[in-house]
TIKELO-21407 format. One record per residue (C-alpha): x, y, z; residue in three letters. Coordinates in steps of 0.25 Angstrom, whole numbers, plus 5000, padded with zeros to 4 digits. Layout:
<recs>
XYZALA;...
</recs>
This chain:
<recs>
538047025291MET;538446885294LYS;539946895298ILE;540946785301LEU;542046835309PHE;543246735307ALA;544346745317THR;545446665324PRO;545246735337GLU;544046805345CYS;544046855359ALA;543846805369PRO;543946665364TYR;545246675358VAL;546146805356LYS;547646835353THR;547446975349GLY;546547085343GLY;545846995333LEU;545246915345GLY;544647045350ASP;544147095336VAL;543546955334SER;542646975346ALA;542247125345ALA;542047145330LEU;541047025328PRO;540347065341ALA;540147215335THR;539747165322LEU;538647075329ALA;538247195337GLY;537947265324LEU;536947155320GLY;537847065311HIS;537946905313ASP;539346875317VAL;540046745319ARG;541446725323ILE;542246615318LEU;543346565327LEU;544146445329PRO;543846365342ALA;545246365348TYR;545646285361GLN;545246355374GLY;544246455368MET;543146485378LYS;541846525371VAL;540446535378SER;539146555370GLY;538046475364GLU;538746365356VAL;538046315344GLY;538146175337ASP;539546155330GLY;539446155315LEU;540346045308ASP;541346085298LEU;541745955291PRO;543245935287ALA;543445975273SER;544845975265GLY;545846025274PRO;544846075284TRP;544645995297PRO;543245975303ALA;542846085312ALA;541546135319GLN;540946275319LEU;540446305333VAL;539546425334PRO;539446495348VAL;538546615351ARG;539346715359VAL;539146855364GLU;538746975355HIS;537946895346GLY;539146825340ILE;539246675335THR;540646625337LEU;540946505327LEU;542046425333LEU;542846345323LEU;543046215330ALA;544146125325CYS;544946065336PRO;546046015328GLY;546346155324LEU;545946245335TYR;545946165348GLN;547446175352ARG;548246255362PRO;548846385358GLY;548146505352GLY;547346525339PRO;548646535330TYR;549746475339VAL;549946355347ASP;550346355362ALA;551746375359GLY;551446495350GLY;551746425337ARG;550746435325ASP;549746325325HIS;550346245313PRO;548946225307ASP;548546365307ASN;548246365292ALA;547246255294LEU;546646315307ARG;546446455301PHE;546146405287GLY;544946325293LEU;544546455300LEU;544546535287GLY;543846415280ARG;542646405290VAL;542546565290ALA;542346555275ALA;541346445275ARG;540546525285LEU;540346635273GLY;539946535263THR;538746445259ALA;539446335266GLN;539446395279THR;539346295291PRO;538446385299LEU;536946355295PRO;536246485290GLY;537446575292TRP;538446625282THR;539346735284ALA;539246865275ASP;540646905280ILE;541846815284VAL;542746915292HIS;544046845293ALA;545046885303ASN;546646885301ASP;547346775294TRP;546746655302PRO;545446685294CYS;546146735282GLY;545746615273MET;544246645275ALA;544146745264PRO;544946655254LEU;543946545257TYR;542746635255LEU;543346685242ALA;543546535237HIS;542046505241GLU;541646625233ARG;542246565220LEU;541146465220ALA;539946545225ALA;539346685222PRO;540146795228ARG;539146835238ASP;538946685243ALA;540146695252THR;540446785264ALA;541346915261ALA;542646905268SER;543347005277VAL;544746985282LEU;545247065294THR;546747075296ILE;547047095311HIS;548547085309ASN;549247075296LEU;550447015303ALA;549746885304PHE;549546825290GLN;549246675292GLY;550446625284LEU;550546475281PHE;551246385270PRO;550646405256LEU;550346255256ALA;549246285266SER;548446335255ALA;548146185252ASP;547646165266LEU;546846285266LEU;546246265252GLY;546646395246VAL;546346385231PRO;547646375223ARG;547346505215ARG;547346585229TRP;548746525233ARG;549546635227GLY;549946775230ILE;548546825226ASP;547946725237GLY;548546665250VAL;550046655246GLU;550946755254TYR;552446745252TRP;552346595250GLY;551346565261GLN;549846565263LEU;549346685271SER;547946665277MET;547946815279LEU;548246845264LYS;547146745260ALA;546146835268GLY;546746965262VAL;546646915248GLN;545246855249PHE;544446945259ALA;543347025253ASP;543747135264ALA;544947155272ILE;545047225285THR;546047255295THR;545947315309VAL;546347465307SER;546347565296PRO;547747595298ASN;548147445298TYR;547447435285ALA;548347535279ARG;549647485285GLU;549447345281ILE;549447385266GLN;550947435268THR;552247355268PRO;552547405282ALA;551247345289HIS;550747255278GLY;551547125283ALA;551747085268GLY;550247095265PHE;550247245261ASP;550147215246GLY;549047115248ILE;548247215256LEU;548547335247ARG;547947245236ALA;546647225244ARG;546647365250ALA;545247395245ALA;544747275254ARG;545547315266LEU;544847395277HIS;545447445291GLY;544447435302ILE;544947475316LEU;544647365327ASN;543847405338GLY;543847355353ILE;542847285361ASP;542247395369THR;541447295378ARG;542847235383LEU;543647365382TRP;542947475390ASP;543547525402PRO;542247565408GLN;541747425408GLN;542947335407ASP;542747225417LEU;544247185416LEU;544647315423LEU;544747335438PRO;544247485436PHE;543447535425ARG;543447675419PHE;543047765407GLY;543147905402PRO;542948005413GLY;543147905424ARG;544547855422MET;544847825437GLN;544747675434GLY;545847685424LYS;546847735435ALA;546347615443GLN;546647525432CYS;548047575431LYS;548347555445ALA;547747415444THR;548547385432LEU;549847435438GLN;549647345450ALA;549347225442ARG;550547245434MET;551447265446GLY;551747415443LEU;551747525453PRO;550347595454ALA;550847725449ALA;549747815444SER;550847915439GLY;551547815430ALA;550947805416MET;550647665413LEU;550847615399PHE;550347475394ALA;550447375383VAL;549447255381VAL;549947185368SER;550547065361ARG;552047085365LEU;552647095351THR;553447185342ALA;552147215334GLN;551547275346LYS;552847365348GLY;553147295362ILE;554647315359ASP;554347465357LEU;553747465371VAL;554947405377LEU;555847505370ALA;555047615375ALA;554947565389LEU;556147635395PRO;555547765390ARG;554147725396LEU;554747685409ALA;555547815410GLY;554347895411THR;553947815423GLY;552747745416ALA;552347605417GLN;552047495407LEU;551147375408VAL;551247265397VAL;550247155394LEU;550447055383GLY;551246935377GLN;552046915365GLY;553546905360GLU;554446845371PRO;555546945369GLN;554547065371LEU;553946995383GLN;555246975389GLN;555647115387ALA;554447175393LEU;554647085405GLN;556047135406ALA;555547275406ALA;554547245417ALA;555747195425GLN;556547315423ARG;555447415426HIS;554547335436PRO;553847465441GLN;553547515427GLN;553347395417VAL;552447275419ALA;552247165409VAL;551147045409THR;551346945398LEU;550146875392GLY;548746925391PHE;547746965401ASP;546447025396GLU;546047085410GLY;547447145411LEU;547447195397ALA;546147275401HIS;546847325413LEU;548047375406VAL;547247455396GLU;546447515407ALA;547647545417GLY;548747595408ALA;548947735404ASP;549347715390ALA;549447595381PHE;550647555372LEU;550447495358MET;551647525349PRO;551347415339SER;552147415326ARG;550847375319PHE;549447355325GLU;548347325315PRO;547347375325CYS;547647355340GLY;546547355351LEU;547347395363ASN;547547535359GLN;545947545358MET;545847475372TYR;546847575377SER;546047695372GLN;544747645378ALA;545447625391TYR;546047765392GLY;547447715390THR;548047795378PRO;548847705368PRO;550147725363ILE;550147665349VAL;551047655336ALA;550547715324PRO;550047585317VAL;548847515313GLY;547647525322GLY;548347595332LEU;548447715323LEU;546947705320ASP;546547705334SER;547447795343VAL;547447945341ILE;548748005345ASP;548548115356VAL;549648205351ASP;549148205337ALA;547648225341ASP;547648275356PRO;546148295356ALA;545848155351ARG;547048075355GLY;546947935361THR;548347895362GLY;549747905357PHE;550247855343VAL;551747835341MET;552447905330ALA;553047775325GLY;553247635330ALA;554547625337ASP;554947635352ALA;555347785351ALA;553947815346ASP;553347735357LEU;554147805367GLU;553747945362ASP;552247905363ALA;552447855377ILE;553047985381VAL;551948055374ARG;550947975382ALA;551647995395ALA;551648145393ARG;550148155391LEU;549848055402TRP;550448165411ARG;549348255407GLU;548048195413PRO;547048285406GLN;547648255392ARG;547848105395TRP;546348095400ARG;545948155386ARG;546748055379LEU;546147945387GLN;544747995385ALA;544948005370ASN;545347855369GLY;544247805378MET;543247875369ALA;543747805356ARG;542647715350PRO;543447585348PHE;542347495348GLY;541947405336TRP;540747475331GLN;541447555320ASP;542347455316SER;541247345315ALA;540547435306GLN;541747455297ARG;541847295296TYR;540447295292LEU;540747385281GLU;541847295277VAL;540947175277TYR;540047245268ARG;541147275258LEU;541647135258ALA;540247085255LEU;540147175243GLN;541547145238GLU;541747005242ARG;542546925231GLY;542847055223GLY;544347055224SER;545546975229GLY;546346865223PRO;545746795210PRO;544546705214ARG;
</recs>
């Protein structure tokens, strides 16, 4: 199949979270299975891309859309990166979504509307790529949510199979791409699709809703999250919309890039290790303690957090459980950045417990790998977690995770007390501080039994968290989308 993977971020070029990792690993796996995959990505300021650069393809200005260029770059793994170059929209300080001060770019509707528009064109006879038209346009999250709507509009004037099938993946339902409803004029939304059966969401335009309503198939990043988002508790206001489209909704667990996350060959680690030869992990622990300024105490259990420091990730629960954790003589290392009050509270905790708590604000890829390798257990008490990747990294690195019973965490961690023979970590009973404390105590107790702990580590390290199985599931969804394109959704 010819697959266009449209995304606002892709590692290592630009990344703010798990979407960037998925946008690198899934297309590479699909290409490895013999499919022709192109990644459409805005050409943001400061991106460093190496590869064979082709001639830029002009995209003339049309209506609200400014002139742009599509620059093909042949990169590794047989992938062609299609850089959407429009300096007035993408060459500016800040991140993909926010400016240098952390505020949303005021023209995000146009910036990501253009991304969706170009993605759709690449799936039609008007494709700007000579000789290449996508069979599948795989749109990711709200910044690409307009692509399925634009393809549906193209389908009105062409045979059903003359346009690509559209697939929308929801990576985090909390981000919905909300703009004033008047943006529908700017984005060229047909008037019949501006109501509640189309893009309108509580008096605003939602790019994510456009994708959900018009996509030929919808996926999300774990089976459990697919169920959760159809409930009021986890649906973020979209639960009714998603229940209406439940027949087109599929939950597929994300994988991890096992080329980058393998303790036996991880070049970012000072010592490498694997099942049956775990001495390198103990050496990584000592290195991590030294780097973070903690005593090199092999007898102190070392817990870790690598995360956005937000309430969603349960960082306040970690703070609430810290006295109990410190009371066991354990240590805690934290790497991340996020909400100022949580950052300040963690720094204050490190000042109160300098021998037991160490905090590094920001993000450091090398340190993240060392934390996963050197810690004894990993804390991930998220209030909601569509998939999560760190709990998979942790299991691969022999660092049993402690997780809340939500989303992809529940799909990817087997509680050792519920299944002693197959257990890979600790699943909290609920999502509050007392539940986290109980799980920490369970972990600390088992850590004192080396034989059982080694079995727990070995179980996690044996889990097949690569992308092969998930990529096959995506191919099944692509085939369903091709069969059923245009067959349901809002009135055409």
